[in-house]
FITIRO-575731 format. One record per residue: residue in one letter; x, y, z of N, C-alpha, C in turn. Coordinates in steps of 0.05 Angstrom, whole numbers, padded with zeros to 5 digits, m for minus. Atoms other than C-alpha are relative to their C-alpha. Layout:
<rs>
[a, [X, Y, Z], [X, Y, Z], [X, Y, Z]];
...
</rs>
This chain:
<rs>
[m, [00023, 00014, 00012], [00162, m00312, 00126], [m00019, 00020, m00013]];
[r, [00017, m00019, 00012], [00124, m00248, 00112], [00007, 00007, m00028]];
[f, [m00009, m00006, 00027], [00167, m00234, 00051], [m00007, m00023, m00019]];
[k, [00007, 00023, 00017], [00155, m00305, 00025], [m00029, 00001, m00008]];
[l, [00029, m00001, 00006], [00080, m00294, 00030], [m00006, 00021, m00021]];
[l, [00005, m00021, 00020], [00086, m00231, m00013], [00009, m00007, m00028]];
[v, [m00011, 00007, 00026], [00122, m00267, m00069], [m00022, m00007, m00020]];
[p, [00021, 00007, 00020], [00060, m00300, m00102], [m00016, 00023, m00011]];
[p, [00015, m00023, 00011], [00018, m00236, m00108], [00018, 00019, m00016]];
[t, [m00018, m00018, 00015], [00078, m00195, m00130], [00007, m00012, m00027]];
[l, [m00006, 00013, 00025], [00096, m00246, m00184], [m00025, 00001, m00018]];
[t, [00024, m00001, 00016], [00023, m00248, m00207], [m00004, 00027, m00013]];
[v, [00003, m00027, 00011], [00019, m00173, m00215], [00021, 00005, m00022]];
[s, [m00021, m00004, 00020], [00086, m00172, m00252], [m00007, m00014, m00027]];
[l, [00007, 00015, 00024], [00063, m00226, m00301], [m00024, 00013, m00014]];
[f, [00023, m00013, 00011], [m00003, m00191, m00311], [00007, 00025, m00015]];
[l, [m00008, m00025, 00013], [00029, m00124, m00327], [00016, m00006, m00025]];
[a, [m00016, 00007, 00024], [00077, m00158, m00375], [m00018, m00009, m00023]];
[a, [00018, 00011, 00021], [00018, m00190, m00412], [m00019, 00021, m00011]];
[l, [00020, m00021, 00009], [m00022, m00125, m00420], [00003, 00007, m00029]];
[p, [m00001, m00007, 00029], [00006, m00107, m00489], [m00013, m00021, m00018]];
[g, [00012, 00021, 00016], [m00015, m00174, m00516], [m00030, 00000, 00002]];
[l, [00029, 00000, m00004], [m00084, m00170, m00486], [m00013, 00023, m00015]];
[s, [00011, m00023, 00013], [m00094, m00101, m00515], [m00003, m00004, m00030]];
[q, [00002, 00005, 00028], [m00084, m00129, m00585], [m00022, m00019, m00007]];
[t, [00020, 00021, 00006], [m00135, m00185, m00579], [m00027, 00006, 00012]];
[a, [00025, m00006, m00013], [m00189, m00152, m00536], [m00007, 00029, m00003]];
[a, [00009, m00028, 00002], [m00231, m00090, m00542], [00007, 00015, 00026]];
[p, [m00007, m00015, m00024], [m00213, m00034, m00494], [m00023, m00002, 00021]];
[y, [00019, 00002, m00022], [m00247, m00037, m00426], [m00015, 00026, 00003]];
[q, [00018, m00023, m00002], [m00305, 00012, m00430], [00014, 00025, m00012]];
[g, [m00013, m00022, 00013], [m00262, 00054, m00476], [00024, 00011, 00014]];
[k, [m00023, m00010, m00016], [m00206, 00062, m00425], [00023, m00019, m00004]];
[v, [m00025, 00013, 00006], [m00137, 00033, m00418], [00004, m00025, 00017]];
[l, [m00009, 00022, m00017], [m00128, m00013, m00358], [m00023, m00008, 00019]];
[p, [00022, 00009, m00017], [m00184, m00055, m00326], [00009, m00010, 00027]];
[l, [m00013, 00008, m00025], [m00149, m00056, m00258], [m00007, 00020, 00022]];
[e, [00004, m00016, m00024], [m00165, m00031, m00188], [00020, m00009, 00021]];
[i, [m00020, 00006, m00022], [m00112, m00027, m00133], [m00008, 00016, 00024]];
[g, [00008, m00014, m00024], [m00128, m00010, m00061], [00014, m00010, 00025]];
[a, [m00012, 00008, m00025], [m00106, m00014, 00011], [m00017, 00013, 00023]];
[g, [00014, m00011, m00022], [m00134, m00002, 00080], [00004, m00016, 00026]];
[p, [m00003, 00014, m00025], [m00135, m00021, 00154], [m00020, m00022, 00004]];
[s, [00017, 00023, m00005], [m00165, m00087, 00179], [m00003, m00004, 00030]];
[g, [00005, 00009, m00027], [m00196, m00110, 00244], [m00011, m00028, 00000]];
[y, [00007, 00028, 00003], [m00199, m00185, 00254], [m00001, m00014, 00027]];
[e, [00000, 00019, m00022], [m00217, m00239, 00305], [00018, m00023, m00009]];
[p, [m00019, 00020, 00011], [m00156, m00286, 00296], [m00008, m00028, 00007]];
[d, [00009, 00026, m00007], [m00191, m00345, 00329], [00022, m00017, 00012]];
[w, [m00021, 00015, m00013], [m00130, m00365, 00370], [00004, 00010, 00028]];
[g, [m00003, m00008, m00028], [m00143, m00349, 00443], [00007, 00029, 00003]];
[h, [m00008, m00028, 00000], [m00140, m00275, 00430], [m00024, 00017, m00008]];
[g, [00022, m00018, 00008], [m00187, m00216, 00425], [00006, 00013, m00027]];
[r, [m00002, m00013, 00026], [m00194, m00171, 00364], [00028, 00012, m00003]];
[m, [m00026, m00011, 00008], [m00129, m00151, 00329], [m00003, 00017, m00025]];
[y, [00002, m00019, 00022], [m00113, m00101, 00276], [00025, m00002, m00018]];
[g, [m00022, 00001, 00019], [m00069, m00094, 00215], [m00008, 00015, m00026]];
[g, [00007, m00012, 00026], [m00075, m00077, 00141], [00000, m00019, m00023]];
[a, [00002, 00017, 00023], [m00089, m00105, 00073], [00005, 00016, m00025]];
[v, [m00002, m00011, 00027], [m00073, m00091, 00000], [m00013, m00019, m00019]];
[w, [00013, 00017, 00019], [m00110, m00117, m00060], [00001, 00012, m00028]];
[a, [00002, m00009, 00028], [m00114, m00114, m00136], [m00021, m00017, m00013]];
[d, [00022, 00013, 00014], [m00175, m00130, m00178], [00002, 00005, m00030]];
[w, [m00002, m00002, 00030], [m00171, m00144, m00253], [m00025, m00011, m00012]];
[y, [00025, 00007, 00014], [m00234, m00146, m00296], [00006, m00003, m00030]];
[p, [m00008, 00004, 00028], [m00217, m00177, m00364], [m00019, 00013, m00019]];
[s, [00017, m00014, 00020], [m00242, m00137, m00423], [m00012, m00019, m00020]];
[f, [00010, 00018, 00020], [m00254, m00199, m00465], [m00022, m00018, 00010]];
[m, [00021, 00017, m00010], [m00308, m00229, m00421], [m00026, 00006, m00015]];
[p, [00026, m00005, 00013], [m00377, m00239, m00454], [m00018, 00016, 00019]];
[n, [00017, m00018, m00015], [m00433, m00194, m00432], [m00013, m00014, 00024]];
[a, [00013, 00015, m00022], [m00464, m00249, m00389], [00018, m00002, 00025]];
[l, [m00019, 00002, m00022], [m00400, m00250, m00347], [00013, 00026, 00008]];
[r, [m00011, m00026, m00008], [m00387, m00176, m00342], [m00003, 00004, 00030]];
[g, [m00001, m00003, m00030], [m00368, m00160, m00270], [00016, m00022, 00013]];
[l, [m00017, 00022, m00011], [m00328, m00225, m00261], [00029, 00007, m00004]];
[g, [m00028, m00007, 00002], [m00255, m00213, m00246], [00017, m00017, 00018]];
[v, [m00021, 00014, m00016], [m00192, m00237, m00210], [00010, 00019, 00021]];
[e, [m00010, m00016, m00022], [m00171, m00212, m00142], [00025, m00013, 00012]];
[i, [m00022, 00009, m00016], [m00103, m00219, m00108], [00000, 00018, 00025]];
[e, [00003, m00015, m00025], [m00098, m00198, m00035], [00022, m00010, 00019]];
[a, [m00019, 00007, m00021], [m00047, m00196, 00021], [m00008, 00016, 00025]];
[r, [00009, m00013, m00024], [m00062, m00181, 00094], [00020, m00007, 00023]];
[d, [m00016, 00005, m00024], [m00021, m00174, 00159], [m00016, 00009, 00024]];
[i, [00014, m00006, m00024], [m00055, m00178, 00226], [00020, m00004, 00023]];
[s, [m00021, 00003, m00020], [m00004, m00163, 00281], [m00001, 00021, 00021]];
[l, [00001, m00022, m00020], [m00025, m00102, 00321], [m00019, m00006, 00023]];
[d, [00017, 00004, m00024], [m00055, m00100, 00391], [00003, m00029, 00010]];
[r, [m00005, 00027, m00009], [m00023, m00165, 00415], [m00003, m00002, 00030]];
[h, [00005, 00001, m00029], [m00054, m00164, 00484], [m00009, m00027, 00009]];
[p, [00011, 00026, m00011], [m00069, m00224, 00529], [m00030, 00001, 00001]];
[e, [00029, 00001, m00004], [m00140, m00247, 00537], [m00009, 00013, 00026]];
[p, [00010, m00011, m00025], [m00183, m00212, 00590], [00001, m00020, 00022]];
[n, [m00001, 00016, m00025], [m00176, m00238, 00661], [00023, m00020, 00000]];
[q, [m00024, 00016, 00000], [m00110, m00271, 00643], [00023, 00014, 00015]];
[p, [m00023, m00013, m00013], [m00047, m00258, 00685], [00017, 00015, m00020]];
[p, [m00018, m00014, 00018], [00003, m00209, 00656], [00019, m00019, m00014]];
[r, [m00019, 00016, 00015], [00049, m00237, 00602], [m00010, m00028, m00007]];
[s, [00011, 00026, 00007], [00002, m00294, 00588], [m00019, 00004, m00024]];
[g, [00017, m00002, 00024], [m00050, m00308, 00534], [00016, m00003, m00025]];
[q, [m00013, 00002, 00027], [m00031, m00301, 00461], [00012, 00027, m00008]];
[a, [m00010, m00027, 00005], [00009, m00237, 00464], [00018, 00001, m00025]];
[n, [m00017, m00001, 00024], [00052, m00258, 00405], [m00015, m00008, m00025]];
[t, [00016, 00009, 00023], [m00005, m00278, 00358], [00004, 00019, m00024]];
[k, [m00002, m00015, 00025], [00004, m00256, 00286], [m00009, m00018, m00023]];
[e, [00009, 00015, 00023], [m00030, m00278, 00222], [00004, 00016, m00025]];
[d, [m00005, m00012, 00027], [m00008, m00263, 00151], [m00013, m00018, m00021]];
[t, [00011, 00016, 00022], [m00044, m00285, 00088], [00006, 00014, m00026]];
[a, [m00004, m00010, 00027], [m00032, m00277, 00013], [m00010, m00021, m00019]];
[g, [00011, 00018, 00019], [m00069, m00307, m00045], [m00017, 00014, m00021]];
[g, [00017, m00011, 00021], [m00119, m00298, m00100], [m00024, m00018, m00007]];
[g, [00023, 00015, 00008], [m00184, m00320, m00131], [m00018, 00017, m00017]];
[f, [00019, m00014, 00017], [m00247, m00292, m00163], [m00015, 00022, 00016]];
[i, [00017, m00021, m00011], [m00289, m00230, m00150], [m00022, 00006, m00021]];
[y, [00022, m00007, 00018], [m00357, m00214, m00179], [m00013, 00026, 00010]];
[k, [00011, m00026, m00007], [m00382, m00142, m00178], [m00027, 00004, m00013]];
[l, [00027, m00006, 00009], [m00455, m00123, m00184], [m00004, 00030, 00003]];
[r, [00004, m00028, m00001], [m00469, m00051, m00202], [m00029, 00006, 00007]];
[l, [00027, m00007, m00009], [m00529, m00025, m00163], [m00009, 00027, m00011]];
[l, [00005, m00027, 00009], [m00526, 00049, m00178], [00025, 00011, m00014]];
[r, [m00023, m00011, 00014], [m00479, 00094, m00216], [00025, 00000, 00017]];
[n, [m00023, m00003, m00018], [m00434, 00103, m00156], [00000, m00020, 00023]];
[l, [00003, 00020, m00022], [m00451, 00041, m00115], [00002, m00028, m00012]];
[n, [m00003, 00027, 00009], [m00428, m00031, m00125], [m00001, m00019, 00024]];
[l, [m00003, 00022, m00019], [m00437, m00096, m00086], [00018, m00021, m00013]];
[y, [m00017, 00020, 00011], [m00388, m00153, m00094], [00002, m00024, 00019]];
[g, [m00007, 00024, m00015], [m00373, m00224, m00072], [00026, m00011, m00010]];
[k, [m00026, 00010, 00008], [m00307, m00261, m00073], [00005, m00027, 00013]];
[g, [m00010, 00025, m00011], [m00274, m00329, m00061], [00030, m00002, m00006]];
[l, [m00029, m00001, 00003], [m00199, m00336, m00050], [00013, m00026, 00011]];
[i, [m00018, 00021, m00010], [m00146, m00390, m00040], [00026, 00013, 00007]];
[s, [m00023, m00015, m00010], [m00088, m00365, 00002], [00020, m00018, 00015]];
[q, [m00019, 00012, m00018], [m00026, m00385, 00040], [00001, 00017, 00025]];
[g, [00001, m00014, m00026], [m00028, m00367, 00114], [00024, m00006, 00017]];
[s, [m00021, 00003, m00019], [00026, m00357, 00166], [m00010, 00010, 00027]];
[v, [00010, m00008, m00027], [00010, m00355, 00241], [00022, m00004, 00021]];
[d, [m00018, 00002, m00024], [00053, m00342, 00303], [m00018, m00002, 00025]];
[f, [00016, 00006, m00023], [00028, m00366, 00371], [00017, m00009, 00023]];
[i, [m00013, 00010, m00024], [00046, m00390, 00441], [m00011, m00028, 00005]];
[t, [00008, 00026, m00008], [00044, m00464, 00459], [00017, m00010, 00023]];
[a, [m00016, 00011, m00021], [00071, m00509, 00513], [00027, m00009, m00010]];
[n, [m00025, 00008, 00013], [00125, m00530, 00464], [00016, 00025, m00008]];
[p, [m00015, m00024, 00007], [00178, m00475, 00462], [00012, m00001, m00028]];
[n, [m00011, 00003, 00027], [00202, m00502, 00395], [m00021, 00002, m00022]];
[y, [00022, m00001, 00020], [00134, m00495, 00361], [m00017, 00024, 00006]];
[s, [00014, m00025, m00003], [00109, m00424, 00356], [m00007, 00013, m00026]];
[h, [00006, m00011, 00027], [00099, m00415, 00281], [m00008, m00023, m00018]];
[d, [00008, 00021, 00019], [00064, m00453, 00226], [m00012, 00014, m00025]];
[t, [00012, m00010, 00024], [00037, m00444, 00155], [m00020, m00020, m00010]];
[r, [00021, 00017, 00011], [m00025, m00471, 00122], [m00013, 00013, m00024]];
[a, [00018, m00010, 00021], [m00067, m00464, 00059], [m00027, 00006, 00013]];
[l, [00026, m00007, m00011], [m00134, m00432, 00071], [m00019, 00009, m00022]];
[l, [00021, m00009, 00018], [m00200, m00417, 00036], [m00014, 00023, 00014]];
[s, [00014, m00023, m00011], [m00237, m00352, 00046], [m00022, 00009, m00019]];
[g, [00022, m00011, 00016], [m00302, m00322, 00023], [m00009, 00026, 00014]];
[g, [00010, m00025, m00012], [m00333, m00254, 00033], [m00013, 00017, m00021]];
[g, [00012, m00020, 00017], [m00360, m00192, 00001], [00000, 00027, 00013]];
[g, [00001, m00027, m00011], [m00373, m00120, 00010], [m00014, 00020, m00018]];
[i, [00013, m00022, 00014], [m00395, m00053, m00017], [00021, 00020, m00008]];
[q, [m00017, m00021, 00010], [m00360, 00000, m00058], [m00016, 00025, m00006]];
[y, [00013, m00025, 00006], [m00378, 00073, m00063], [00020, 00019, m00013]];
[r, [m00018, m00018, 00014], [m00348, 00121, m00113], [00002, 00027, 00014]];
[v, [m00005, m00026, m00014], [m00318, 00181, m00076], [00004, 00022, m00021]];
[y, [m00005, m00019, 00022], [m00292, 00216, m00139], [00012, m00015, m00023]];
[k, [m00008, 00013, 00025], [m00286, 00187, m00209], [00016, m00025, 00004]];
[p, [m00014, 00026, m00002], [m00228, 00136, m00202], [00003, m00009, 00029]];
[i, [m00005, 00006, m00028], [m00229, 00136, m00125], [m00026, m00012, 00012]];
[w, [00022, 00014, m00012], [m00273, 00085, m00090], [00006, m00006, 00030]];
[a, [m00002, 00010, m00028], [m00285, 00072, m00015], [m00012, m00028, 00001]];
[r, [00008, 00028, 00000], [m00293, m00001, 00003], [m00002, m00010, 00029]];
[v, [00003, 00014, m00025], [m00319, m00039, 00063], [m00002, m00030, m00006]];
[d, [m00004, 00028, 00008], [m00299, m00113, 00059], [m00002, m00018, 00024]];
[y, [00001, 00021, m00021], [m00318, m00173, 00102], [00011, m00026, m00012]];
[e, [m00012, 00026, 00009], [m00279, m00239, 00098], [00000, m00020, 00022]];
[y, [00001, 00023, m00019], [m00287, m00307, 00132], [00020, m00020, m00011]];
[q, [m00022, 00019, 00008], [m00226, m00354, 00130], [m00003, m00027, 00013]];
[v, [m00001, 00027, m00011], [m00220, m00429, 00140], [00027, m00011, m00005]];
[w, [m00027, 00010, 00003], [m00149, m00452, 00153], [00000, m00031, 00003]];
[g, [m00004, 00028, m00004], [m00123, m00523, 00149], [00007, m00006, 00029]];
[k, [m00003, 00007, m00028], [m00114, m00561, 00215], [00029, 00006, 00009]];
[l, [m00025, m00005, m00013], [m00059, m00538, 00262], [00002, m00019, 00024]];
[l, [m00004, 00018, m00022], [m00037, m00568, 00328], [m00026, m00007, 00013]];
[s, [00024, 00010, m00012], [m00089, m00609, 00365], [m00023, m00001, m00019]];
[n, [00021, 00002, 00021], [m00127, m00613, 00299], [m00018, 00024, 00000]];
[n, [00016, m00024, 00000], [m00152, m00542, 00309], [m00003, 00011, m00028]];
[i, [00005, m00014, 00026], [m00184, m00509, 00248], [m00005, 00029, 00007]];
[l, [00004, m00028, m00005], [m00176, m00434, 00250], [m00021, 00012, m00019]];
[t, [00020, m00014, 00016], [m00234, m00391, 00226], [00000, 00030, 00006]];
[p, [m00001, m00029, m00005], [m00211, m00318, 00230], [m00021, 00013, m00018]];
[q, [00018, m00015, 00015], [m00259, m00266, 00206], [00002, 00029, 00008]];
[g, [m00002, m00029, m00007], [m00262, m00190, 00202], [m00006, 00018, m00023]];
[f, [00007, m00021, 00019], [m00270, m00126, 00164], [00025, 00016, m00008]];
[t, [m00020, m00018, 00010], [m00225, m00083, 00121], [m00014, 00024, m00012]];
[v, [00011, m00025, 00011], [m00241, m00010, 00105], [00022, 00014, m00015]];
[g, [m00022, m00012, 00015], [m00201, 00022, 00050], [m00009, 00016, m00024]];
[m, [00004, m00016, 00025], [m00194, 00062, m00014], [00014, m00014, m00023]];
[s, [m00012, 00012, 00024], [m00180, 00038, m00084], [m00001, 00020, m00023]];
[y, [m00002, m00017, 00024], [m00160, 00071, m00150], [m00007, m00017, m00024]];
[d, [00010, 00015, 00024], [m00196, 00048, m00214], [00015, 00012, m00024]];
[f, [m00016, m00009, 00022], [m00146, 00054, m00271], [m00017, 00001, m00026]];
[a, [00017, m00001, 00023], [m00203, 00042, m00321], [m00015, 00026, m00003]];
[h, [00014, m00025, 00000], [m00233, 00109, m00303], [00018, 00021, 00012]];
[p, [m00018, m00020, m00012], [m00175, 00157, m00291], [m00012, 00028, m00001]];
[t, [00009, m00028, m00001], [m00184, 00230, m00274], [00006, 00013, m00027]];
[p, [m00006, m00013, 00026], [m00191, 00271, m00339], [00023, 00020, 00003]];
</rs>
């Protein structure tokens, strides 16, 4: 299932890269550079909201800021993101050994918008809203039902700091709202991702 979740963002990136030559003919260069794209990755810490304490994993993302946007919409872009939360699968505190949600795992992949606000030369704030596909593994009383998938909405934001020219450090917060699972439960995982990204619009000289 994890590979299926990675198909939409992979396909999106492939189509985007294939369309770049056409865009370059109809739009002015992005701040005089070549590619208005940032790609990053980093570790995540999340509350999965399924009878389990904090878990860990990692995320990858790509942000595209179209060069043809009017000045009033500068800073508006498209983000695709994939995340896997599967580390530290421990039972809940005060639970007997081998109980709790020791097999909990949540994967998400999707895309949406991002809006970046430049505060200082090397400091940005941003907000985002995404629509994703989620996959969750869990333990229930039914041995034949331990996995499900749902569409989900998420919102969040964060801060970026330029470490060196094209290299940015990023602290990202995200709150997710999943569709109803068993017993009509609505999952609301939330957590932080800390990572680094490379800005292709401002490569190293």
